[in-house]
C-alpha positions, 0 to 999 in steps of 0.5 A, spaced: 500 500 500 502 506 498 502 513 501 496 515 497 492 509 499 494 510 507 492 517 507 486 516 503 483 510 507 484 515 514 479 520 511 472 520 515 468 526 514 466 529 507 470 535 509 476 531 509 475 528 502 474 535 499 481 538 503 485 531 501 483 533 494 484 540 494 477 541 492 473 548 494 466 547 496 460 550 500 460 548 507 452 549 507 451 544 501 456 539 504 453 540 511 446 539 508 448 533 503 454 530 506 451 523 506 448 523 499 455 526 497 459 521 500 454 515 498 454 518 490 462 518 491 462 511 494 458 508 488 463 512 483 469 509 487 466 502 486 465 503 479 472 506 478 475 500 482 473 495 477 476 499 471 483 500 474 488 495 472 492 491 478 497 496 480 494 502 477 499 508 479 497 512 485 496 519 481 491 516 476 487 513 482 488 520 485 486 524 479 480 519 478 477 519 485 478 527 485 474 527 479 468 522 482 468 527 488 467 533 484 462 529 480 458 527 486 458 534 489 456 537 483 450 533 482 447 536 489 448 543 486 443 541 481 439 536 484 436 534 490 437 527 494 430 525 493 431 526 485 437 522 485 434 516 490 441 514 492 438 511 499 432 506 499 428 511 503 427 515 496 426 509 492 420 507 490 419 500 486 414 498 481 407 496 484 409 499 491 404 504 494 405 510 498 401 509 505 400 515 509 398 514 517 394 519 520 393 520 528 386 518 531 386 511 529 381 512 523 382 513 515 380 520 513 373 520 511 371 514 515 
């Protein structure tokens, strides 16, 4: 494992990733969308890792990962978590129905 891998694996917070890759960011956007940005980034990273040949140079991996983080961040500058549907709570499968519960124990209009 090279120095890049060691440093990259120590990152925890979204802000750490942005600083590591020297990417300017709006802290308000990251604060509101951190889980979504990191979720999108994680998916993009997994896709990248499948394309790299064994022993891919650290500089190539760092460049690709930086571009992936920028892409993940920019996704949420123009979209919402609901529109992106990264997490199961925002996904609606075919044939599923949304159910609303009301207080009082009876359905509206009964």
